[in-house]
Each structure stands twice: as structure tokens, then as C-alpha cells.
C-alpha positions in Angstrom: -9.7 -74.5 -46.9 -12.7 -76.5 -46.0 -13.3 -77.5 -42.4 -15.7 -80.4 -41.9 -16.0 -83.3 -39.4 -18.9 -85.7 -39.6 -18.9 -86.0 -35.8 -19.4 -82.3 -35.2 -23.1 -82.5 -35.7 -26.3 -83.1 -33.7 -27.8 -86.5 -34.5 -31.4 -85.8 -33.5 -32.6 -89.5 -33.8 -30.0 -90.5 -31.3 -31.8 -88.3 -28.8 -35.3 -89.4 -29.8 -36.0 -86.2 -31.6 -38.0 -86.3 -34.8 -36.8 -83.0 -36.3 -36.2 -83.6 -40.1 -32.6 -82.4 -40.2 -30.6 -83.9 -43.1 -26.9 -83.6 -43.5 -27.1 -84.2 -47.2 -26.0 -80.6 -48.1 -22.8 -81.1 -46.1 -22.0 -84.7 -47.1 -22.9 -84.2 -50.8 -20.7 -81.1 -50.9 -17.7 -82.7 -49.3 -18.1 -85.9 -51.4 -18.3 -83.8 -54.6 -15.1 -82.0 -53.7 -13.3 -85.2 -52.7 -14.4 -86.9 -56.0 -13.3 -84.0 -58.1 -10.6 -85.1 -60.5 -8.2 -82.3 -59.5 -9.3 -81.3 -56.0 -9.6 -84.8 -54.8 -5.9 -85.5 -55.3 -5.1 -82.3 -53.5 -7.3 -82.9 -50.4 -4.3 -82.7 -48.0 -3.9 -79.1 -49.0 -7.5 -77.9 -48.4 -9.5 -80.5 -46.4 -9.4 -80.0 -42.6 -11.1 -82.5 -40.3 -9.6 -82.0 -36.9 -11.9 -80.1 -34.5 -10.4 -80.1 -31.1 -12.6 -78.8 -28.2 -11.4 -75.3 -27.6 -14.5 -73.5 -26.2 -14.9 -72.9 -22.5 -17.7 -71.6 -20.3 -15.8 -68.3 -20.1 -16.0 -68.1 -23.9 -19.7 -68.8 -23.9 -20.2 -65.9 -21.4 -18.9 -63.4 -23.8 -22.0 -64.0 -26.0 -24.5 -65.2 -23.4 -25.7 -64.1 -19.9 -23.7 -65.9 -17.2 -26.9 -67.0 -15.5 -28.1 -68.7 -18.7 -24.8 -70.5 -19.1 -24.9 -71.6 -15.5 -28.3 -73.1 -16.1 -27.0 -75.1 -19.0 -24.3 -76.6 -16.9 -26.7 -77.5 -14.1 -30.0 -79.4 -13.4 -31.9 -77.0 -15.7 -30.1 -78.2 -18.9 -32.8 -80.6 -20.0 -35.6 -78.0 -19.7 -33.5 -75.5 -21.6 -32.9 -78.0 -24.4 -36.6 -78.8 -24.5 -37.3 -75.1 -24.9 -34.6 -74.4 -27.5 -35.5 -77.4 -29.7 -39.3 -76.9 -29.2 -39.9 -80.4 -27.9 -43.1 -79.6 -26.1 -46.2 -77.9 -27.4 -48.3 -75.2 -25.7 -50.2 -77.9 -23.8 -47.0 -79.4 -22.4 -47.1 -82.5 -24.5 -44.0 -83.8 -26.3 -43.6 -82.4 -29.8 -41.5 -84.4 -32.2 -39.8 -86.0 -29.2 -40.1 -89.6 -28.1 -37.7 -90.3 -25.2 -38.3 -94.0 -25.4 -36.6 -94.0 -28.9 -33.5 -92.3 -27.6 -30.2 -94.1 -27.4 -28.5 -91.3 -25.5 -29.7 -88.9 -22.8 -31.0 -85.6 -24.1 -28.4 -83.6 -22.1 -25.6 -85.0 -24.2 -26.6 -82.5 -26.9 -24.6 -79.9 -25.1 -21.4 -81.8 -25.9 -22.3 -81.8 -29.6 -23.1 -78.1 -29.5 -19.8 -77.3 -27.8 -17.9 -79.2 -30.5 -19.8 -77.4 -33.2 -18.9 -74.0 -31.6 -15.2 -75.1 -31.5 -15.4 -75.6 -35.3 -16.8 -72.1 -35.8 -13.8 -70.7 -33.8 -11.3 -72.8 -35.7 -12.8 -71.5 -38.9 -11.7 -68.0 -37.9 -8.2 -69.0 -37.0 -7.7 -71.1 -40.2 -9.2 -68.3 -42.4 -6.8 -65.7 -40.9 -3.8 -68.0 -41.2 -4.5 -69.3 -44.7 -6.6 -66.5 -46.3 -9.9 -68.4 -46.6 -11.8 -71.1 -44.9 -15.3 -72.5 -45.2 -16.9 -74.5 -42.3 -19.5 -77.0 -43.1 -21.2 -76.6 -39.7 -22.6 -74.1 -37.3 -25.0 -71.3 -38.0 -27.0 -71.3 -34.7 -28.1 -67.7 -35.1 -31.4 -67.9 -33.2 -29.8 -68.3 -29.7 -30.2 -65.1 -27.7 -28.2 -63.9 -24.8 -30.5 -65.5 -22.2 -32.4 -68.2 -24.0 -32.3 -70.5 -27.0 -35.0 -71.2 -29.6 -35.3 -72.1 -33.2 -33.2 -75.3 -32.6 -30.3 -73.1 -31.4 -29.3 -73.5 -27.7 -26.1 -71.5 -28.0 -24.9 -69.0 -30.7 -21.7 -70.4 -32.2 -21.3 -67.4 -34.5 -21.1 -64.8 -31.8 -19.2 -67.0 -29.3 -16.5 -67.7 -31.9 -16.2 -64.1 -33.1 -16.1 -62.6 -29.6 -13.5 -65.2 -28.5 -11.3 -64.4 -31.5 -11.8 -60.6 -31.0 -10.8 -60.9 -27.3 -7.6 -62.6 -28.4 -6.8 -59.7 -30.8 -7.1 -61.9 -33.9 -9.0 -59.2 -35.8 -10.0 -55.6 -35.5 -13.4 -55.5 -37.3 -15.7 -58.2 -38.8 -19.1 -58.6 -40.4 -21.7 -61.3 -39.9 -23.5 -61.6 -43.3 -26.5 -63.8 -42.6 -28.3 -65.1 -45.7 -30.6 -67.7 -44.0 -34.3 -67.4 -44.9 -35.0 -66.8 -41.2 -33.8 -63.6 -39.5 -30.7 -63.9 -37.4 -32.5 -62.5 -34.3 -30.2 -63.9 -31.6 -27.1 -62.7 -33.4 -28.7 -59.2 -33.7 -29.2 -59.0 -29.9 -25.9 -60.4 -28.9 -23.9 -58.1 -31.1 -26.0 -55.0 -30.5 -23.4 -53.2 -28.4 -20.3 -54.7 -30.1 -18.9 -51.8 -32.2 -16.3 -53.8 -34.0 -18.7 -56.5 -35.4 -21.5 -55.5 -37.8 -24.5 -57.8 -38.1 -26.4 -57.9 -41.3 -29.3 -60.2 -41.9 -31.1 -60.7 -45.3 -34.3 -62.7 -44.6 -38.0 -63.3 -45.2 -39.9 -60.2 -44.3 -42.7 -62.3 -42.8 -42.8 -65.7 -41.2 -40.9 -67.2 -38.3 -39.4 -65.8 -36.2 -41.2 -62.6 -37.2 -44.6 -64.3 -37.2 -45.6 -62.6 -33.9 -46.0 -58.8 -33.3 -43.0 -56.8 -32.1 -44.8 -56.4 -28.8 -46.7 -59.2 -27.1 -50.3 -58.8 -25.7 -48.8 -58.2 -22.2 -46.7 -55.3 -23.6 -43.4 -57.1 -23.4 -40.9 -56.8 -26.3 -40.5 -59.7 -28.6 -36.7 -60.3 -28.8 -37.0 -61.8 -32.3 -37.5 -58.2 -33.4 -34.4 -56.9 -31.7 -32.9 -54.6 -34.4 -29.7 -55.6 -36.0 -27.1 -53.3 -37.6 -28.6 -53.9 -41.1 -31.8 -55.8 -41.6 -33.1 -56.4 -45.1 -36.4 -58.1 -45.1 -37.5 -59.6 -48.4 -41.2 -60.0 -49.0 -42.6 -62.7 -51.3 -42.1 -61.7 -54.9 -39.1 -59.4 -54.0 -36.4 -62.0 -54.2 -34.8 -60.2 -57.2 -34.5 -56.9 -55.3 -32.3 -57.6 -52.3 -29.0 -56.9 -54.1 -29.9 -53.4 -55.3 -31.9 -52.5 -52.2 -30.1 -49.7 -50.2 -28.4 -50.6 -46.9 -30.6 -50.2 -43.9 -33.9 -50.8 -45.7 -36.4 -53.2 -44.1 
């Protein structure tokens, strides 16, 4: 099964955000499948488009601190979105963000995010019911328990898994993260969840690991929060990550 809905996305230009996020990988994939001489005629058997909103604030609080969730549903939402999507630079000036170009208020992004998370949860239910499901959406692995960054305000992966686990839909699960950037938020959220193992295979250097593990003031950099299995691949080592032993870094 393939789950995809063109409306379960964040259209950054709609909010005046100049982040170069293209949906071509999703649209090209679904169009190739639909145009396939065999699969296209069988789309009713594998193509799922309905993504009803099934995520609540209580679901979000399984993955995130209640105080952080409260801030997203109150007057602090805009400032939290600006932080998560890096819309201001160190000097406080707008960065890749022109509010005058927006056709919708920035705060409506939260509605888009909630729908995306609903898709991640429905992915789990469809996969368990049908044996396999792939969701062309989600992946907001940089959102931590108490803050968002890296264009991720909420962590759909952890929210969906923890909701499904609370409902007894599975006993154990793995998160296998193959994004070039480390799944730092997922690592922290799932640190004390024994039934879900988080593995991240990522660049050994570069964002979000471009700053030291401890900041100049001595505080811990949460992007370095250890996951269950972290496999950092340095430049030139791309051919080694499959044979590399578990737990190497």
C-alpha cells in the first residue's frame, strides 16, 4: 500500500517562506506508479489518499513536553514556528521569510503539521492491517521533546509510534533513519522507551552535528543526545555503513 495526499504537505510559499522544498520526489514517484501499465490499473488496491485528522494534543504529549505543546496552542506559536523553521538569523532579521508575500498566516502551519502526523499514524495502522504500507510524507525527525528545529516543529515519527504503542497495536518497533542528517530529536524522545529502538545512519560531520557536544557555557547540545544505534559515516566511507558493526560511531 502507498499512502499519499497532496494536501498533507506544508506549502512554504503560501506562508511567505523561501525554503527551497520541492515535492518532486513524492509527485514523480506517485505519478510513475499510477502510469505503470500494470500498477496503474490496480490503483484501487494499493493507492490510499484519505488522511483524516486523528491526532490530538494528548497524542502529541506522549512525544513532547506538555509545556511545549501548550506553547504551540497558545500565543507563543508564531515564535516557536520562527525558531523551528529558522526564519530569523542571529541578528534577529528575517531569514528566507517575507511576511508580505504570504497568502496565509504563519500560524496555520500547525494545521498542516497535524495532518502530516495523522498520515504517519495511519501508515502504521494500514501496515499492520495489510502487511506493508509506504507513506509519502512525514519524517520530521529533528523535533525534540521541548523544541523544534531543522524545519521540524513536531516529531511525527515518535508521535505516531507512541500513539500506536499506547493502543497496543504492536509490542516492539524500530526506527531506521537513513536521512543524511542525524535523527537527533527522535533519539532524545525515544531514549527511555524500551519497546522502540532508534537507529540513525547519517553524516558523521555537518548539521546538526556541526557544533560541539557541549556549548561554551557548558550546557549539553541536544543534537548529540545518544540514540540506541548511531552510525556516523564520514566523507569517503559511504561504502562501509552496511558492514560496519552495530553501535559504531
